[in-house]
C-alpha positions, 0 to 999 in steps of 0.5 A: 894263851891261858884264859882265852875263851871262845864263844861259838856254835861248834858245828859251823864251818867257820868255827872249825876254821878257827879250831884248825888255826888254833891247833896249828899254832898250838893255842889252847882256849876254853871252848864255850858252845852257844845256842840260839837262846844264849846269843845275848849272853855273848855280846849279841855276837858269836863267834866271840873270842875273849882274849883273857886280857883287860880288866873285868868289865873291860875285857878285850874281845874279838868278834867275827870268825875272820877277825878271830882267825887272823888274831890267832894266826898272828900270835905265833909268827914263828909258825908262819900262818900269817906269812913269813914277812909283811909282803906275804901277810898282805897276800894272805889278807888278799886271799882271805878277802877273795875267799870271803867275797868270791867263794864263800858268798856263792857257796852259801847260796848254793849249799844253804838250800841243800841244808834246808837253811832257806828255800832254793831259788833256782836262778840264784843257785845257777848264778852261784854255781857260775860264780864258784866255777869262776873262783875255782878257775882263778885258784887253778891258775894261781896254783899252776906253779904253787903248792900253797896259796902264799909262799912255801907253806900252809897259811891262813889263806889255805885254811880259809879257802879250804874251810869254805870249800869243805861243805861242797867237797866232803859233805855234799860232794857237789864240787866233785864234777868241777874238780875234774876241770881244775886239777891244780885245785884238786891237788892243793885240796888233797895237800891241805886236807891232809894236815892233822889239825885240819882233819881233826877240826873238820872231822874228816877221818870220822866222815871217811870212816862213816862213809866207808862203813856201808860199803864194807857192810854191802861187800860183806853181805855180797860175800855171804850171798856168794858163799851160800850160793856156792854151798847149794851145789855141795852134798852133805860131805862137802863134795860137789854133787853130779846133779843126778838122782840115784839110779839115773846113772845105771844102764 
């Protein structure tokens, strides 16, 4: 799709959701980052996708992350990100709405105070945690006999839900205790998060490497300390000493 341009802020999870869908469907577009002071340039709304269609001054543009993700998912029906038929497409829409209303809203109320976006209101956070747990229970029961949310392959529904859960799983790890109660969701996450397009869009490989680096450093430091401790008992020629001073072994 030559000529498409995406106006958005690059670090938002909703932006990464769009990038994952585009990569899965092998769709290329010019990525235009947006700062706070530039919002007015982009029709006063971001994200915005300029589809590259229409006459100058009367371009066809799509705004809001969900609308853009739906549009990009539909462009390649052969890939199936919007389902294999009308019934599955309806199911995808249902789960995208569920993700937006039942998971994303309480996740924001839970995560935003951690990210210092707004101050925490303890009562609201507690309620948000309950709402997230209820949503995860719904997902867990739905995934009891399913690998993916809709049909037999990954769809926009999977990518949307995974993108909403991503900050709580991979970034802040607040969902790890809950996952022990919902093994089907854990299994599903392990499957969806391994898709190369999803991993690249959300920087999962880089995050895992960064997290592993301190552990490797600590391990190396402990190994060096252990080696030094072992060397202290050796004599100059590398042999272990008997701990006795010269002459003490004489009768």
